[in-house]
N, C-alpha and C positions, 0 to 999 in steps of 0.2 A: 561337210564340216570334218576338220579332223578329230581325233579322240580328245586331242588337249581342250578344244573349243567346245565340243559337247560335253566334257567334263565341267568346263566352266560354267556354261549355260545352266546346267543342271544344279550345280552348285549355287549360282546367283537364285534359279528359281525356289529351290530350297529355302534357301535363308530369307528372302522375302516372305515365303509361306509362313515360316515359323513366326517373323515377326509379325504379321497379320494375325496370325492364330493368338498369340499374346495380348494380342491389342482387343479383338474381338470379344473379350470377357468385358470390355468396358463400352460396348455398341457397337452401331455400325460404323464402320470404317470408312471415312470420306473418300469420295473417287479421287479428288486430287492428291492425297495422302498414295493412294494405291500407287497413281500415276508418277510421282515422286518417287518411289521406290524403285519402280521399274525402271527408272530413266538413270539410276545411279549403276555406273558400270565397275566401281571398286568395291569387290569383296572384303577388302579391310573396313571401308565405312558400313557396309553393311551387317558384320559382324559386330562393329561397336554399337550398331541402331539394335541390333538383337539384344545385347546385353542391356541397352537402355530400354527398350521395350519389357525387358522384363524386371526392369527398378522401379519404371513410370507407374504411377497411382490413375492415370485416365490418358485417354486417346489426345485430350488437349494438353496436357503436360509433357506428351511424347512429342507433338507436333511444335509446341514453344521450345523446347530443348534443341530440337533439330534446326529449327529457324535461326540458332543466335549464332 
């Protein structure tokens, strides 16, 4: 794995971890949501989801918004 690939993987993992940490304040994170986040390869989308998680009032609100 190249340095760039390793950096990308770490950045992706950290962003997903941050999203989940924000949402955990509202309860248990559904397995399906974790799987969906892990399937996303675009860091730009994950960064948008991180901002959305910070503004969401619940896990359900977050899931509804990313499903639109």
